[in-house]
MARVOGU-290417 format. One line per 8 residues: number of its first residue (from 1); their letters; for each residue x, y, z of N, C-alpha, C. Coordinates in Angstrom, 1 decimal, m for minus. Atoms other than C-alpha are relative to their C-alpha. Layout:
<rs>
NUM	a	X Y Z X Y Z X Y Z ~ ...
</rs>
This chain:
<rs>
1	msvnhaps	m1.1 0.5 m0.8 m35.7 m39.7 4.2 m0.3 0.0 1.4 ~ 0.4 0.1 m1.4 m36.0 m40.9 7.7 1.1 0.7 0.8 ~ m1.0 m0.8 m0.9 m34.3 m38.8 10.5 m0.3 m0.3 1.3 ~ 0.1 0.3 m1.4 m33.7 m39.5 14.1 m0.2 1.4 0.7 ~ 0.2 m1.4 m0.5 m35.4 m36.4 15.6 0.2 m0.1 1.5 ~ m0.2 m0.2 m1.5 m34.7 m35.1 19.1 m1.4 0.0 0.5 ~ 1.2 0.1 m0.7 m37.5 m35.4 21.6 m0.8 1.3 m0.2 ~ 0.9 m1.2 0.3 m40.5 m33.0 21.1 0.1 0.9 1.2
9	ernrflic	m0.1 m1.1 m1.0 m40.1 m29.8 23.0 m0.9 1.3 m0.6 ~ 1.0 m1.1 0.4 m42.3 m26.6 22.9 0.8 1.0 m0.9 ~ m0.8 m0.9 0.8 m39.4 m24.5 21.4 0.9 m0.7 m0.9 ~ m0.9 0.8 0.9 m37.9 m27.1 19.0 0.5 1.1 m1.1 ~ m0.6 m1.0 0.9 m35.4 m25.2 16.7 0.6 m0.8 m1.2 ~ m0.5 0.6 1.4 m34.5 m26.0 13.1 1.0 1.0 m0.7 ~ m0.9 m0.8 0.8 m31.4 m24.7 11.3 0.1 m0.6 m1.4 ~ 0.0 0.4 1.3 m31.4 m24.8 7.6 1.4 0.7 m0.6
17	stvldpgp	m1.2 m0.6 0.6 m28.3 m24.2 5.3 0.1 m0.5 m1.4 ~ m0.3 0.4 1.4 m27.5 m24.1 1.6 1.4 m0.2 m0.2 ~ m1.3 0.4 0.1 m24.3 m25.8 0.8 0.6 m0.4 m1.4 ~ m0.5 0.5 1.3 m22.1 m26.3 m2.2 1.0 m1.2 0.3 ~ m1.0 0.9 m0.4 m19.1 m28.1 m0.8 0.2 m0.2 1.5 ~ m0.3 0.3 m1.5 m18.3 m29.8 2.6 1.5 0.3 0.3 ~ m1.3 m0.3 m0.2 m15.2 m27.9 3.4 0.7 m0.8 1.2 ~ m0.6 0.8 m1.1 m12.6 m29.3 5.9 m0.4 0.2 1.4
25	gyrfwidf	0.4 m0.2 m1.4 m14.2 m27.7 8.9 m1.6 m0.3 0.1 ~ 1.5 0.2 0.1 m17.8 m28.9 7.9 m0.5 m0.9 1.0 ~ 0.4 0.9 m1.0 m17.9 m31.7 10.3 m0.1 0.8 1.4 ~ 0.1 m0.8 m1.3 m17.2 m29.3 13.2 m1.3 0.8 m0.1 ~ 1.1 m0.9 0.1 m19.9 m26.9 11.8 m1.3 m0.9 0.3 ~ 1.3 0.8 m0.4 m22.5 m29.8 12.1 0.0 m0.3 1.5 ~ m0.1 0.3 m1.4 m21.3 m30.9 15.6 m0.4 1.3 0.7 ~ 0.2 m1.2 m0.7 m21.4 m27.3 16.7 m1.5 0.4 0.2
33	hlrqadli	1.4 m0.4 m0.1 m25.0 m26.7 15.7 m0.9 m1.0 0.5 ~ 0.9 1.0 m0.6 m26.4 m30.0 16.7 0.0 0.0 1.5 ~ 0.1 m0.2 m1.4 m25.7 m28.9 20.2 m1.1 1.1 0.3 ~ 0.9 m1.0 m0.2 m28.3 m26.1 19.7 m1.3 m0.5 m0.7 ~ 1.2 0.3 0.8 m30.7 m27.4 17.0 m0.6 m1.4 0.2 ~ 0.6 1.3 m0.1 m33.2 m30.2 17.1 0.2 m0.7 m1.4 ~ m0.1 0.5 1.3 m32.7 m30.7 13.3 0.8 1.0 m0.8 ~ m0.7 m0.8 1.1 m30.4 m29.4 10.6 m0.5 m0.6 m1.4
41	miylddpg	0.4 0.2 1.4 m31.7 m29.3 7.0 1.1 0.5 m1.0 ~ m1.2 m0.4 0.8 m28.8 m29.2 4.6 m0.6 m0.2 m1.6 ~ 0.3 0.0 1.4 m29.8 m28.2 1.0 1.1 0.0 m0.8 ~ m1.2 0.1 0.8 m27.3 m29.3 m1.5 m0.1 0.9 m1.2 ~ 0.0 m0.9 1.3 m26.5 m26.7 m4.2 0.4 m0.8 m1.1 ~ m0.4 1.1 0.9 m25.0 m29.6 m6.1 m0.4 m1.3 0.5 ~ 0.4 1.3 m0.5 m27.0 m32.7 m5.4 0.9 m1.2 m0.5 ~ m0.9 1.0 0.5 m24.4 m34.7 m7.4 1.0 m0.3 1.1
49	krslfesl	m1.0 0.1 m1.0 m22.1 m34.2 m4.4 m0.7 m0.6 1.3 ~ 0.6 0.6 m1.2 m24.5 m36.0 m1.9 1.0 m1.0 0.7 ~ m0.9 1.2 m0.6 m22.0 m38.9 m1.3 1.0 0.8 1.0 ~ m0.9 m0.6 m0.9 m19.6 m36.3 0.2 m0.5 0.5 1.3 ~ 0.6 m0.4 m1.2 m22.0 m35.3 2.9 m0.6 m1.2 0.8 ~ 0.6 1.1 m0.7 m23.5 m38.7 3.7 0.8 m0.6 1.2 ~ m0.8 0.4 m1.1 m20.4 m39.8 5.8 0.0 1.0 1.1 ~ 0.0 m1.0 m1.1 m20.5 m36.6 7.7 m1.3 0.0 0.8
57	vadrrvml	1.3 m0.1 m0.7 m24.2 m36.9 8.5 m0.3 m1.3 0.7 ~ 0.3 1.3 m0.7 m24.5 m40.6 9.4 m1.4 0.0 0.4 ~ 1.4 0.2 m0.5 m27.5 m41.2 11.6 m0.5 1.1 0.8 ~ 0.2 m1.0 m0.8 m27.5 m37.9 13.2 m1.3 0.9 m0.4 ~ 1.2 m0.7 0.3 m30.4 m35.3 13.2 0.2 1.0 m1.1 ~ m0.2 m0.8 1.2 m29.7 m34.0 9.8 m0.6 m0.6 m1.3 ~ 0.6 0.4 1.3 m31.6 m34.1 6.5 0.8 0.6 m1.2 ~ m0.6 m0.4 1.3 m30.0 m33.9 3.1 m1.1 0.1 m1.1
65	lagagdrs	0.9 m0.2 0.9 m32.1 m32.4 0.4 0.5 0.8 m1.2 ~ m0.4 m0.8 1.3 m31.7 m31.1 m3.2 m0.5 1.5 0.1 ~ 0.4 m1.5 0.0 m31.5 m27.3 m3.3 m0.8 0.4 m1.2 ~ 0.8 m0.6 1.2 m33.7 m25.1 m5.5 0.8 0.8 m0.9 ~ m0.5 m1.0 0.9 m33.0 m23.1 m8.4 1.1 m0.6 m1.0 ~ m1.0 0.3 1.1 m30.5 m22.8 m11.3 1.4 0.0 0.5 ~ m1.4 0.0 m0.7 m27.1 m23.9 m10.0 1.0 0.3 m1.0 ~ m1.0 m0.4 0.9 m25.4 m22.9 m13.2 0.4 1.5 0.2
73	dntpsavm	m0.2 m1.3 m0.3 m25.6 m19.3 m12.1 0.4 0.2 1.4 ~ m0.6 m0.2 m1.4 m23.3 m18.5 m9.1 0.3 1.4 0.3 ~ 0.0 m1.4 m0.4 m23.6 m14.7 m9.1 m0.5 0.0 1.5 ~ 0.5 m0.2 m1.3 m24.1 m13.5 m5.6 m1.7 0.1 0.0 ~ 1.5 m0.1 m0.1 m27.8 m12.5 m6.3 m0.6 m1.3 m0.4 ~ 0.6 1.2 0.2 m28.6 m15.9 m7.8 0.2 m1.0 1.2 ~ m0.2 0.9 m1.4 m27.0 m17.8 m4.7 m1.1 0.5 1.0 ~ 0.9 m0.5 m1.0 m29.2 m15.5 m2.5 m1.3 m0.5 m0.4
81	krimantr	1.3 0.4 0.3 m32.3 m16.4 m4.4 m0.2 m1.5 0.3 ~ 0.1 1.4 m0.3 m31.5 m20.1 m3.9 m0.2 m0.1 1.5 ~ 0.0 0.0 m1.4 m30.9 m19.5 m0.2 m1.4 0.3 0.5 ~ 1.4 m0.4 m0.5 m34.3 m17.7 0.2 m1.0 m1.1 m0.4 ~ 1.0 1.0 0.3 m36.1 m20.5 m1.7 0.2 m1.2 0.9 ~ m0.2 1.1 m1.0 m34.5 m23.2 0.5 m0.4 0.3 1.4 ~ 0.5 m0.4 m1.3 m35.3 m21.3 3.6 m1.5 0.0 0.0 ~ 1.5 0.2 0.0 m39.0 m21.0 2.6 m0.3 m1.4 0.0
89	aavsyalq	0.2 1.4 m0.2 m38.9 m24.7 2.2 0.0 m0.5 1.4 ~ m0.2 0.5 m1.3 m37.5 m25.2 5.6 m1.1 0.6 1.0 ~ 1.2 m0.6 m0.8 m40.2 m22.8 7.2 m1.2 m0.8 m0.2 ~ 1.2 0.9 0.2 m42.9 m24.9 5.5 0.2 m1.3 0.7 ~ m0.1 1.2 m0.8 m41.5 m28.0 6.9 0.0 0.1 1.4 ~ 0.1 m0.2 m1.4 m41.1 m26.6 10.2 m1.4 0.2 0.5 ~ 1.4 m0.2 m0.3 m44.7 m25.5 10.2 m0.8 m1.3 0.1 ~ 0.8 1.4 0.0 m45.9 m29.0 9.4 0.5 m1.0 0.9
97	ndyawvaa	m0.6 1.1 m0.8 m43.7 m30.8 11.7 0.3 0.5 1.5 ~ 0.1 m0.4 m1.5 m44.1 m28.9 15.1 1.5 0.6 0.4 ~ m1.3 m0.7 m0.4 m40.7 m26.8 15.0 m0.5 1.4 0.3 ~ 0.4 m1.3 m0.4 m41.1 m23.5 16.7 0.8 1.2 m0.6 ~ m0.9 m1.1 0.5 m38.1 m21.6 15.4 0.8 m0.6 m1.2 ~ m0.8 0.3 1.0 m36.1 m21.6 12.2 1.0 1.1 m0.2 ~ m1.1 m1.0 0.4 m32.7 m19.9 11.3 0.7 m0.6 m1.2 ~ m0.9 0.5 1.1 m30.8 m20.1 8.1 1.5 0.5 0.3
105	vdtdelly	m1.4 m0.3 m0.5 m27.0 m20.3 9.0 0.8 m0.6 m1.2 ~ m1.0 0.4 1.1 m24.4 m20.4 6.1 1.1 m0.9 0.5 ~ m1.2 0.8 m0.4 m21.4 m22.7 6.1 1.1 0.7 0.5 ~ m1.1 m0.8 m0.5 m19.2 m19.8 6.8 m0.4 0.8 1.2 ~ 0.5 m0.6 m1.2 m21.2 m18.9 9.9 m0.2 m1.0 1.1 ~ 0.4 0.9 m1.2 m21.6 m20.2 13.4 m0.9 0.8 0.9 ~ 0.9 m0.7 m1.1 m24.5 m19.3 15.8 0.6 m0.2 1.2 ~ m0.9 0.2 m1.3 m22.4 m18.7 18.9 m0.9 0.5 1.1
113	desngawr	1.1 m0.3 m0.9 m25.0 m18.9 21.7 0.4 m0.6 1.3 ~ m0.4 0.4 m1.4 m23.8 m18.9 25.3 m1.1 0.0 0.9 ~ 1.3 m0.1 m0.8 m27.3 m18.4 26.5 m0.8 m1.4 0.1 ~ 0.7 1.3 0.0 m28.3 m22.1 25.8 m1.3 0.2 m0.7 ~ 1.2 m0.1 0.6 m31.1 m20.9 23.7 m1.1 0.8 0.7 ~ 1.0 m0.9 m0.9 m32.7 m18.4 26.2 m0.9 0.9 m0.9 ~ 0.9 m0.8 0.8 m33.9 m16.3 23.4 m1.1 m0.6 m0.6 ~ 1.2 0.7 0.5 m36.3 m18.9 22.2 m1.2 0.0 1.0
121	aqqhvgqv	1.0 0.0 m1.1 m38.3 m18.6 25.5 m0.6 1.3 0.2 ~ 0.5 m1.2 m0.2 m39.0 m15.0 25.1 m1.5 0.1 m0.5 ~ 1.4 0.0 0.3 m42.7 m14.2 25.1 m0.3 1.1 m1.0 ~ 0.6 m1.1 0.9 m44.6 m12.2 22.3 1.2 0.3 m1.1 ~ m1.2 m0.3 0.9 m41.3 m12.4 20.1 m0.2 m0.8 m1.2 ~ 0.1 0.8 1.3 m41.6 m13.3 16.4 1.2 m0.2 m0.7 ~ m1.3 0.0 0.7 m38.1 m12.6 15.2 1.1 0.4 0.9 ~ m1.1 m0.3 m0.8 m34.8 m12.5 16.9 1.2 0.3 m0.9
129	tfanqeav	m1.1 m0.2 0.8 m31.8 m10.9 15.1 1.3 m0.1 0.8 ~ m1.3 0.1 m0.6 m28.2 m11.8 16.0 1.0 0.9 m0.7 ~ m1.1 m0.8 0.7 m25.4 m9.2 15.4 1.0 m1.0 m0.4 ~ m1.1 0.8 0.4 m22.7 m10.7 13.3 1.5 0.6 0.3 ~ m1.4 m0.3 m0.1 m18.9 m10.5 14.1 0.8 m0.6 m1.1 ~ m0.7 0.5 1.1 m16.4 m11.0 11.3 1.3 m0.3 0.3 ~ m1.5 0.5 m0.2 m13.3 m13.2 11.4 1.0 0.9 m0.7 ~ m1.1 m0.5 0.7 m10.1 m11.6 10.6 0.8 m1.1 m0.7
137	pvdhepen	m0.8 1.2 0.6 m8.2 m13.6 8.0 1.2 m0.3 0.6 ~ m1.4 0.4 m0.4 m5.1 m15.4 8.7 0.9 0.0 m1.4 ~ m0.8 m0.1 1.1 m2.0 m15.3 6.5 0.5 m1.3 m0.5 ~ m0.3 1.2 0.6 m2.0 m18.9 5.6 m1.2 m0.9 m0.2 ~ 1.3 0.9 0.2 m4.6 m21.6 4.5 m0.2 m0.9 1.1 ~ 0.3 0.6 m1.3 m6.2 m22.8 7.7 m0.5 m1.5 m0.4 ~ 0.7 1.4 0.0 m7.0 m26.5 8.2 m1.5 0.1 0.3 ~ 1.4 m0.2 m0.3 m10.2 m25.4 9.9 m0.2 1.3 0.4
145	cfaectlf	0.0 m1.3 m0.3 m11.0 m21.8 9.9 m0.8 0.3 1.4 ~ 0.8 m0.2 m1.2 m13.4 m22.2 12.9 1.1 m0.2 1.2 ~ m0.9 0.1 m1.0 m10.4 m23.3 15.0 1.2 1.0 m0.1 ~ m1.1 m0.8 0.3 m7.7 m21.0 13.5 m0.3 1.5 0.0 ~ 0.4 m1.5 0.2 m9.5 m17.7 12.9 m0.8 0.4 1.4 ~ 0.6 m0.4 m1.3 m10.3 m16.4 16.6 m0.1 1.4 0.3 ~ 0.1 m1.5 m0.2 m9.9 m12.7 16.1 m1.2 0.6 m0.9 ~ 1.2 m0.4 0.7 m13.1 m10.9 15.1 m0.1 1.5 0.1
153	rlngrtdf	0.4 m1.3 m0.1 m14.0 m7.5 14.0 m1.4 0.2 0.6 ~ 1.2 m0.1 m0.7 m16.9 m6.2 16.1 m1.0 1.0 m0.8 ~ 1.1 m0.7 0.9 m20.1 m5.1 14.4 m0.2 1.5 0.6 ~ 0.1 m1.4 m0.2 m20.4 m1.3 14.3 1.2 0.8 0.5 ~ m1.3 m0.7 m0.8 m16.9 m0.6 15.8 1.1 0.1 m1.2 ~ m1.0 m0.2 0.9 m14.8 m1.1 12.5 m0.6 m0.5 m1.3 ~ 0.4 0.4 1.3 m15.2 m1.8 8.8 m0.1 m1.5 m0.2 ~ 0.1 1.5 0.3 m16.2 m5.3 7.5 0.2 m0.1 m1.4
161	maygngks	m0.3 0.5 1.3 m15.4 m7.2 4.4 m1.4 m0.2 m0.5 ~ 1.3 0.5 0.4 m19.0 m8.6 4.2 m1.1 0.7 0.6 ~ 1.1 m0.6 m0.6 m22.4 m7.9 5.5 0.0 0.4 1.4 ~ 0.1 m0.4 m1.4 m23.1 m6.1 8.8 m1.4 0.0 0.8 ~ 1.5 m0.1 m0.6 m26.9 m6.5 9.4 m0.3 m1.1 0.5 ~ 0.5 1.2 m0.9 m26.9 m9.7 11.2 m0.7 m1.0 m0.6 ~ 0.8 1.1 0.5 m28.8 m12.9 10.7 m1.2 m0.3 1.0 ~ 1.1 0.0 m0.8 m32.2 m13.8 12.2 m0.5 m1.5 0.1
169	avrvspgv	0.8 1.2 m0.1 m34.3 m16.6 13.5 m1.5 0.5 0.2 ~ 1.4 m0.4 m0.1 m38.1 m16.6 13.2 m0.8 m1.0 0.8 ~ 0.9 1.0 m0.6 m40.9 m18.1 15.3 m0.9 m0.4 m1.2 ~ 0.6 0.7 1.1 m42.7 m20.4 12.8 m1.6 0.4 0.1 ~ 1.5 m0.1 0.0 m46.4 m19.2 11.9 m0.3 0.0 m1.5 ~ 0.4 m0.1 1.4 m48.4 m19.4 8.7 0.2 1.4 m0.6 ~ m0.2 m1.2 0.7 m47.5 m16.8 6.1 1.4 0.6 0.1 ~ m1.5 m0.6 m0.1 m43.8 m16.2 7.2 0.6 m0.1 m1.3
177	ragvhefh	m0.9 0.0 1.3 m41.6 m15.1 4.3 1.4 0.1 0.4 ~ m1.5 0.0 m0.3 m37.9 m15.6 4.2 0.8 1.0 m0.9 ~ m0.9 m0.8 0.8 m35.3 m13.1 3.2 1.4 m0.7 0.3 ~ m1.3 0.5 m0.2 m31.6 m13.6 3.3 0.5 0.2 1.4 ~ m0.4 m0.2 m1.3 m31.0 m12.0 6.6 m1.1 0.2 1.1 ~ 1.1 m0.2 m0.8 m34.4 m11.6 8.0 m1.2 m0.7 m0.5 ~ 1.2 0.6 0.5 m37.9 m12.9 7.8 m1.1 1.2 0.0 ~ 1.0 m1.0 0.1 m41.2 m11.1 7.1 m1.3 m0.6 0.3
185	dyvgehhm	1.4 0.4 m0.2 m44.9 m11.4 8.0 0.0 m1.0 1.2 ~ 0.1 0.8 m1.2 m44.2 m13.2 11.3 m0.9 0.7 0.9 ~ 1.0 m0.5 m1.1 m46.4 m12.9 14.4 0.8 0.2 1.2 ~ m0.7 m0.4 m1.1 m44.9 m11.0 17.3 1.0 1.1 m0.2 ~ m0.9 m1.0 0.0 m42.2 m8.6 18.3 1.5 m0.3 m0.8 ~ m1.4 0.3 0.6 m38.7 m8.2 16.6 1.0 0.5 1.1 ~ m0.9 m0.3 m1.1 m36.0 m8.4 19.2 1.5 m0.1 m0.5 ~ m1.4 0.2 0.2 m32.2 m7.9 18.9 0.6 m1.0 1.1
193	avgpvilh	m0.4 0.8 m1.1 m30.4 m10.8 20.8 1.1 0.7 0.7 ~ m1.0 m0.6 m0.8 m28.2 m9.8 23.7 0.8 m1.3 0.4 ~ m0.9 1.1 m0.2 m25.3 m12.2 23.9 0.3 m1.0 m1.1 ~ m0.2 0.7 1.4 m25.8 m14.7 21.0 0.5 0.9 m1.1 ~ m0.4 m0.6 1.2 m24.0 m13.7 17.9 0.2 m1.0 m1.1 ~ m0.5 0.8 1.0 m23.2 m14.9 14.5 1.4 0.4 m0.2 ~ m1.4 m0.2 0.4 m19.6 m15.5 13.9 0.2 m0.3 m1.5 ~ 0.1 0.0 1.5 m19.0 m14.9 10.2 1.5 m0.2 m0.5
201	ypnpsfes	m1.3 0.3 0.5 m15.9 m16.4 8.4 0.0 0.2 m1.6 ~ 0.2 m0.2 1.3 m16.4 m14.8 4.9 1.2 m0.2 m0.9 ~ m1.2 0.1 0.7 m12.8 m14.8 3.8 1.2 m0.4 0.9 ~ m1.1 0.3 m0.9 m10.5 m16.7 6.1 1.5 0.0 m0.6 ~ m1.3 0.1 0.5 m7.6 m16.9 3.8 0.0 0.6 m1.4 ~ m0.1 m0.5 1.4 m6.3 m15.5 0.4 m0.6 m1.0 m0.9 ~ 0.4 1.1 0.9 m6.9 m18.8 m1.2 m1.5 m0.1 m0.1 ~ 1.5 0.2 0.1 m10.6 m19.0 m0.1 m0.6 1.2 m0.5
209	wvakfsnh	0.5 m1.2 0.6 m11.1 m15.4 m1.1 0.1 0.0 m1.6 ~ m0.2 0.2 1.5 m9.8 m16.1 m4.7 m1.0 m1.1 m0.4 ~ 0.9 1.0 0.5 m11.9 m19.3 m4.9 m1.4 0.6 m0.1 ~ 1.3 m0.5 m0.1 m15.0 m17.4 m3.8 m0.4 0.9 m1.2 ~ 0.2 m1.1 1.0 m14.7 m14.5 m6.2 0.1 m0.6 m1.4 ~ m0.1 0.7 1.4 m13.6 m16.8 m9.1 m1.4 m0.7 m0.3 ~ 1.3 0.7 0.2 m16.8 m18.9 m8.5 m1.2 1.0 m0.3 ~ 1.0 m0.8 0.2 m19.0 m15.9 m8.4 m0.1 0.7 m1.5
217	gafsnfww	m0.1 m0.5 1.3 m17.9 m14.8 m11.8 0.0 1.6 m0.2 ~ m0.2 m1.6 0.2 m18.0 m11.1 m13.3 m1.4 0.5 0.2 ~ 1.4 m0.4 m0.2 m21.3 m10.2 m11.6 m0.1 1.5 m0.1 ~ 0.2 m1.5 0.3 m22.9 m6.7 m12.0 0.2 0.8 1.1 ~ m0.2 m0.9 m1.1 m22.7 m3.7 m9.8 m1.3 0.1 0.8 ~ 1.4 m0.1 m0.6 m26.5 m4.3 m8.8 m0.4 m1.3 0.3 ~ 0.6 1.3 m0.5 m28.3 m6.9 m6.9 m1.1 m0.3 m1.0 ~ 0.9 0.5 1.0 m30.4 m8.9 m9.4 m0.1 1.0 m1.2
225	ddpglpie	m0.2 m0.8 1.0 m29.2 m6.6 m12.0 m1.0 1.2 m0.2 ~ 1.1 m1.1 m0.1 m31.6 m3.8 m10.9 0.9 1.3 0.4 ~ m0.8 m1.2 m0.3 m30.0 m0.3 m11.2 m0.5 0.8 1.2 ~ 0.6 m0.5 m1.3 m32.3 0.6 m8.3 0.6 m0.6 1.3 ~ m0.5 0.7 m1.1 m30.4 m1.8 m6.0 1.5 m0.1 m0.2 ~ m1.5 0.2 0.2 m26.7 m1.0 m6.2 0.7 m0.8 1.1 ~ m0.7 0.7 m1.1 m24.3 m3.2 m4.3 1.0 0.9 0.6 ~ m0.7 m1.0 m0.7 m22.9 m1.0 m1.7 1.3 m0.4 0.9
233	lkfmlrsr	m1.3 0.6 m0.6 m20.2 m3.4 m0.3 1.2 0.2 m0.8 ~ m1.2 m0.4 0.8 m17.1 m1.8 m1.6 1.0 m1.2 m0.1 ~ m0.9 1.2 0.1 m15.0 m4.9 m0.7 m0.5 m1.0 m0.9 ~ 0.6 1.0 0.9 m17.2 m7.1 m2.7 0.3 0.4 m1.5 ~ m0.2 m0.3 1.4 m16.9 m5.1 m6.0 1.6 0.0 m0.1 ~ m1.5 m0.1 0.1 m13.1 m4.4 m5.3 0.5 m1.5 m0.3 ~ m0.5 1.4 0.2 m12.6 m8.2 m4.8 m0.4 m0.5 m1.3 ~ 0.3 0.6 1.5 m14.5 m9.1 m8.1 1.0 0.5 m0.9
241	dlvhagie	m0.9 m0.5 1.0 m12.3 m6.8 m10.0 1.5 m0.4 0.2 ~ m1.5 0.5 m0.3 m8.9 m7.8 m8.4 0.2 m1.4 m0.3 ~ 0.0 1.4 0.3 m9.6 m11.5 m8.5 0.0 m0.3 m1.5 ~ 0.1 0.3 1.4 m10.6 m11.5 m12.2 1.1 0.7 m0.8 ~ m1.3 m0.5 0.6 m7.7 m9.2 m13.1 1.1 m0.9 0.2 ~ m1.0 1.0 m0.3 m5.4 m11.8 m11.5 m0.2 m1.1 m0.8 ~ 0.3 1.2 0.8 m7.0 m14.6 m13.4 0.4 0.3 m1.4 ~ m0.3 m0.4 1.5 m6.5 m12.7 m16.8 1.4 0.3 m0.1
249	sgdwsear	m1.3 m0.5 0.2 m3.1 m11.4 m16.2 1.0 m0.9 0.6 ~ m0.9 0.9 m0.8 m1.6 m14.1 m13.9 0.9 0.8 1.0 ~ m0.8 m0.8 m0.9 m0.2 m11.2 m11.8 m0.9 0.3 1.3 ~ 0.8 0.0 m1.1 m1.6 m11.5 m8.3 0.5 0.9 1.1 ~ m0.5 m0.9 m1.0 0.5 m8.8 m6.5 m0.9 1.0 0.5 ~ 1.0 m1.1 m0.5 m2.2 m6.1 m6.4 m1.2 m0.7 1.0 ~ 1.1 0.7 m0.7 m4.8 m8.6 m5.2 0.6 m0.4 1.3 ~ m0.6 0.3 m1.3 m2.5 m10.0 m2.5 0.1 1.2 1.0
257	ayfrswip	m0.2 m1.2 m0.8 m1.7 m6.5 m1.3 m1.3 0.4 0.7 ~ 1.4 m0.5 m0.5 m5.4 m5.6 m1.0 m0.4 m1.0 1.1 ~ 0.6 1.1 m1.1 m6.3 m8.8 0.9 0.8 0.1 1.2 ~ m0.9 m0.1 m1.3 m3.2 m8.5 3.2 m0.4 1.3 0.7 ~ 0.3 m1.3 m0.8 m4.4 m4.9 4.1 m1.1 m0.3 1.0 ~ 1.0 0.2 m1.0 m7.3 m6.5 6.0 0.4 m0.9 1.2 ~ m0.6 0.7 m1.1 m5.0 m8.4 8.3 0.8 0.8 0.8 ~ m0.7 m1.0 m0.8 m3.9 m6.1 11.1 1.5 m0.5 0.4
265	ddetrdrm	m1.2 0.4 m0.5 m0.2 m6.1 12.1 m0.2 m0.1 1.5 ~ 0.1 0.2 m1.5 0.7 m6.8 15.7 m0.3 1.3 0.8 ~ 0.2 m1.3 m0.7 0.7 m3.2 16.7 m1.5 0.5 m0.2 ~ 1.4 m0.4 0.3 m2.7 m2.5 15.0 m1.0 m0.8 0.6 ~ 0.8 0.9 m0.7 m4.1 m5.6 16.4 m0.3 0.3 1.5 ~ 0.0 m0.4 m1.3 m3.3 m4.6 19.9 m0.7 1.4 0.3 ~ 0.8 m1.3 m0.1 m4.7 m1.1 19.4 m1.4 m0.2 m0.2 ~ 1.5 0.2 0.3 m7.9 m2.4 18.0 m0.7 m0.8 1.2
273	leagelrv	0.3 0.7 m1.0 m8.2 m4.8 20.8 m0.3 0.9 1.3 ~ 0.2 m0.9 m1.1 m7.8 m2.1 23.4 m1.1 1.0 m0.2 ~ 1.2 m0.9 0.4 m10.3 0.1 21.5 m1.3 m0.7 0.0 ~ 1.3 0.6 0.1 m13.0 m2.6 21.5 m0.4 m0.2 m1.3 ~ 0.4 0.2 1.3 m12.9 m2.9 17.8 0.2 m1.5 m0.5 ~ m0.1 1.6 0.2 m11.7 m6.6 17.9 m0.2 m0.7 1.3 ~ 0.2 0.8 m1.1 m12.5 m9.4 20.2 0.4 m1.3 m0.5 ~ m0.4 1.3 0.2 m11.2 m13.0 20.5 m1.2 m0.9 0.3
281	yspvtell	1.0 1.0 m0.2 m13.9 m15.7 20.1 0.7 m1.3 m0.4 ~ m0.7 1.3 0.2 m12.8 m19.4 20.3 m1.1 m1.1 0.1 ~ 1.2 1.0 m0.2 m15.9 m21.8 19.6 0.6 m1.4 0.1 ~ m0.6 1.3 m0.2 m13.6 m24.8 19.4 0.4 m0.1 1.4 ~ m0.4 0.2 m1.4 m12.2 m24.1 22.8 m1.2 m0.2 0.9 ~ 1.3 0.0 m0.7 m15.7 m23.4 24.2 m0.6 m1.5 m0.1 ~ 0.6 1.2 0.3 m16.9 m26.7 22.7 0.8 m1.2 0.7 ~ m0.9 1.0 m0.7 m13.9 m28.7 24.0 m0.2 m0.1 1.6
289	ksdpdrlr	0.3 0.0 m1.4 m14.7 m27.5 27.5 m1.2 m0.7 0.4 ~ 1.2 0.7 m0.4 m18.2 m28.8 27.4 m0.2 m1.4 m0.5 ~ 0.1 1.4 0.6 m17.7 m32.0 25.3 1.3 m0.4 m0.6 ~ m1.4 0.2 0.6 m14.0 m32.8 25.0 0.1 m1.3 m0.9 ~ m0.1 1.2 0.7 m14.4 m36.4 23.8 m0.6 0.1 m1.4 ~ 0.8 m0.1 1.3 m16.9 m35.6 21.0 0.8 0.8 m0.9 ~ m0.8 m0.9 0.9 m14.9 m32.7 19.7 1.3 m0.5 m0.5 ~ m1.3 0.5 0.5 m11.6 m34.3 19.7 m0.2 m1.0 m1.2
297	aallavla	0.4 0.9 1.2 m13.2 m37.0 17.5 m0.2 0.7 m1.2 ~ 0.4 m0.8 1.2 m14.6 m34.4 15.2 1.2 0.6 m0.6 ~ m1.1 m0.7 0.6 m11.3 m32.6 14.8 1.1 m0.9 m0.6 ~ m0.8 1.0 0.6 m9.4 m35.8 14.2 m0.6 m0.4 m1.3 ~ 0.6 0.4 1.2 m11.9 m36.6 11.5 0.2 1.0 m1.0 ~ m0.4 m0.9 1.0 m11.1 m33.3 9.9 1.3 m0.1 m0.5 ~ m1.4 0.1 0.3 m7.5 m33.9 9.9 0.1 m1.2 m0.9 ~ 0.0 1.1 0.9 m8.1 m37.3 8.3 m0.6 0.4 m1.4
305	qrs	0.6 m0.4 1.3 m10.2 m35.7 5.6 0.8 0.7 m0.7 ~ m0.9 m0.8 0.7 m7.5 m33.4 4.8 1.3 m0.9 m0.6 ~ m1.2 0.8 0.3 m4.8 m36.1 4.6 m0.3 m0.9 m1.3
</rs>
C-alpha cells in the first residue's frame, strides 16, 4: 500500500493501533494523532471491515493492515496478544523505514502532548512512559467521547476502572520487544514524561461498558489462564460478572447502579477537583484553538456519520 509520508526527520514518530470498529469519534482520533505522528499504522482486528476505515483514511499518512492472531477469541488476554503482535510488526517496519520512535495507542486513548514532542529530543533515552489519566463516564451515550468526557481521574490520586501503569513510546533499535504498556530490550534510559499524558476513555458510558464486557465474554480470573497471573483489576472482574448476569436475567438494575457509582455527583466532583483527584482536559477545545477549520470539518463528519 502506498502512503503519503511526512518529510524525513531525525525523530520521526510512528503510532500504531489495533482497531475492531471505527467508532463515532474515530475521525477525531486520527486527526488528533496526525498532528503528532509522521505515520499511523492501523491494524484491523477484523479485516472484513476495511471499507469502513478507507473513507476515514483517504490519502492521509495512515496505513491499513490486517491484524495478527485469532480474531474469534475476544477475551482480554487474547486481545492483548494481538496488540503485542501488531506492535512488534510496527517496530519492525519502523526500523526498516527510518522511524525513530514508536508508540501503541488504543482507540480509547489520546496521546495528549502539549510539549510538541519535546520528549523525542531527549538524549540517551530509549523509552518514555506517559502517565494515564482516566475519563469519568457521562450519564448518557456520547456522540463523541473525546468531546464530551472532559473530567478525568488523576493517576495515583484516586481509584481507576482500568489500568494505571501508563503507556510508553520506544526509541527504535534492533531487538526491541513490545509489551502492552511498555517495551523491552531497548537501548538507553527509561524516563517518565513530564507534561504529556495518555487520556484514557475506557468506559465513557453505560452502553459502551456493556458492549465491551459482552464482547469479552466470560473470561477467566487469570491473564492467559495462568493461575500465577491473577487479574487484579477488581472493576474488570466485577464488570464481567454484572454484565453477564444482566444478559442472562434481563435485569440490569444492579449493573446500572454499579456503573453509576463511578460517576461522581456534583458535590463529590467539586470536592475531588479541589483535592486534586480530578482534572478537566479538553482535547477538542485545544485542537480547535490551533486548527479550527480542520477540526470543525472533522466534527461535522462525525455528526454526519451518526445521522
